[in-house]
N, C-alpha and C positions, 0 to 999 in steps of 0.2 A: 399598334402604338399606344393606343389608349389603355391597353393592359400594363404596358410598361410604365406608363405615366402613373397609373394608380399605385402600382407596387413601389415606385420610387417615391410617391407621396406619402405612402405609408411608413417607408423607411425613413423619410425626412422627419415625419411627426415622432417616431420612436426616438430617433437620434436627438430631437429637440427636447422630448420629455426627459430623457436621460441626461442631457446637458443641464437642463433646469433643476432637476433633482440633485445632480452634483453641485451645482452652484448653491443651492439651499443648504446642503450639508456643510459646503465650505464656510459659508456665512455663520452658521450656528456654531461650528467648531472654532471659527476666529473670535466669535464673542465669548464663548466659554474660556479660551486662551486669555482673552483680555480681562475677564474677570477674575481667573486665577492669578494672572501676573499682578493685578491690583491688590489682591489679598496679601501678597508677600510684602508690600511697602506699607507697613503699619507706621504711625506717628510716634516717635520716641515719648515715653513717659516721664515727665520732669517731676520729681518729688517736690513737696513744699519745703522751703528752708527750714532747718530746726535751729531754734536759738535756746540757749539755756534760760531758765527762768531767773529773773533778777534776784539776788539774795540782799533783802532789806532786813534789818533787825525789826523783831516784832515790836509795835508800839507799847509803851509802857505809861501808865497813868501815875502821876505824882500830885499829890494834894499841893496845891499852892501855899507857900509860905508866907503869911501875912507880916509885914515889918512893923505894924503899929499895935498898940494896946487898944482894945475897946474903950470908946469915951462915954462919959454920961450924956444923956440927951434928955429932952422932954418936949412934948407937943400935945396940942388938943385942937379940936375944931368942932364945929356944931351948925346944923341947918334946922331952921324952924320956919316953915311956910305954911300958914293956916289955910289958904285956898287950895292947895294941892295936898294937903295932909302929910307932908313931908316933915318929920321931926326925928332927926337922928344926930348922934354926936359920937365922938371918939377922943380918948385921952389915954397918952401913953408916956412912961417915963422909965429911965435905965439909969444905974449908977455904974455901969460897965460890965456888970456880971449878972445881975438880976433885973428881969424886964417886968413891970407891973403895968397894968391899964385896965380900962373898961370902956365899953361900948353900948349905945342904947340904940333901938330901932322900934318905931311903931309897927306892929303887924296888921295885917289886913282885917284881922277879926276885932281890932280896936285896942288890944292889949299893948303894953309896952315891954319889950324883951330887954333885960339889963345883963350883961355879961361882964363879970369881973374875973381878970385873969392874971396868972404869975408864970413866968418862964425862967427857970434857973437850971443848975446842973442835974436837978432831978426830974426834969422835962416841963411839960406844959400842963398847968392845972386850970381849969375854968369852973367858976360858979355862975349858974344860969338861974336868973329869977325873973318873974312875970308880975307886972303891976297892972291892975285894973281887971275888968271882967270881960269876957269874950262876949260880943253881941253879934247875932246871926240875923239877917233878914228873915221875915217871915215867908213861909212856903207860898207862892202864888202860881196856881195851875196855868199852863200856857193857853192862850186863847186860839180857838180853831179858826 
């Protein structure tokens, strides 16, 4: 009997191994079928909506039309402050067509710059003059 038992045990193990192998094949096949089936269901592609570009007329620049004639004017102002060495002035007048004027400024080197100008249909013309002599401090070497 012991021989029959050993033979039947071997047959049982062979059958068990075959069944296990078949089950593994079935699981792998089922997984492949599931993957293949899932690949067939793609999501539909929805294109972005297309709208025609708006048609606007191109902007055009037009020079503003002035409804008034140029008026004559005149002004002047001046600053003279000795402690801060501020000394400058400006004078200007116009008859409606021609602008004339002058301004003066004390420069850092001690000279006074005087500009007399005229602006008319021919453009801006300036006459620049300087009064006084430029004064510069003597050079002093830096201390170490």
